[in-house]
C-alpha positions as CSV (number, residue, x, y, z in Angstrom):
1,X,0.0,0.0,0.0
2,X,2.8,2.4,0.9
3,X,4.5,1.8,-2.5
4,X,1.2,2.5,-4.3
5,X,0.6,5.7,-2.3
6,X,4.2,6.8,-2.9
7,X,4.1,6.2,-6.7
8,X,0.7,7.9,-6.9
9,X,2.3,10.9,-5.1
10,X,-0.4,10.8,-2.4
11,X,2.4,10.7,0.2
12,X,4.7,13.7,0.0
13,X,8.5,13.6,0.2
14,X,8.3,15.2,3.6
15,X,6.5,12.1,5.1
16,X,8.9,10.1,7.2
17,X,6.8,7.7,9.2
18,X,6.2,4.2,7.7
19,X,8.6,4.8,4.8
20,X,11.7,2.8,4.0
21,X,14.9,4.5,5.1
22,X,13.0,7.2,7.0
23,X,12.1,7.4,10.6
24,X,11.5,9.8,13.5
25,X,15.3,10.3,13.7
26,X,15.6,11.2,10.0
27,X,12.7,13.6,10.4
28,X,14.3,15.2,13.5
29,X,17.6,15.5,11.7
30,X,16.1,17.3,8.7
31,X,14.1,19.6,11.0
32,X,17.3,20.4,13.0
33,X,19.2,21.2,9.8
34,X,16.4,23.5,8.6
35,X,16.1,25.3,12.0
36,X,19.9,25.7,12.2
37,X,20.0,27.2,8.7
38,X,17.3,29.6,9.7
39,X,19.2,30.6,12.9
40,X,22.4,31.1,10.9
41,X,20.7,33.4,8.4
42,X,18.7,35.3,11.0
43,X,15.4,34.0,9.8
44,X,12.5,34.1,12.2
45,X,11.4,30.6,13.1
46,X,8.1,29.4,14.6
47,X,7.7,25.8,15.8
48,X,4.5,24.0,16.7
49,X,4.9,20.6,18.2
50,X,2.0,18.1,18.0
51,X,2.0,14.7,19.6
52,X,0.0,12.2,17.5
53,X,0.6,9.2,19.8
54,X,-2.1,6.6,19.3
55,X,-3.8,8.9,16.7
56,X,-4.7,6.0,14.5
57,X,-6.5,4.3,17.4
58,X,-8.9,7.3,17.5
59,X,-9.7,7.5,13.8
60,X,-13.1,6.1,13.0
61,X,-12.5,3.0,10.8
62,X,-15.3,3.9,8.4
63,X,-13.8,7.3,7.7
64,X,-10.3,5.7,7.1
65,X,-11.8,3.1,4.7
66,X,-13.6,5.9,2.8
67,X,-10.3,7.8,2.4
68,X,-8.5,4.7,1.3
69,X,-11.2,4.1,-1.3
70,X,-10.8,7.7,-2.5
71,X,-7.2,6.9,-3.3
72,X,-8.1,3.7,-5.2
73,X,-7.4,1.2,-2.4
74,X,-10.3,-1.2,-2.1
75,X,-10.9,-4.8,-1.1
76,X,-11.2,-6.6,2.2
77,X,-9.4,-5.2,5.2
78,X,-8.7,-6.9,8.5
79,X,-9.6,-4.2,11.1
80,X,-8.3,-5.1,14.5
């Protein structure tokens, strides 16, 4: 599914979670580089931190299935 979403350009290049070769660490590293560059050039920087821990546990499954269908992903799903 990730490969399909990636090839269909549904997932942007900035997405790090659930992607091969990318992780929270690679995301933080990229973020740190961008902030450091802004500080070095005197650019104003605003940061908003959001914690999405267990966010997928709270998404209504019917809404998730509807969005998957919108992107062409259909069929039987085993919802735990």
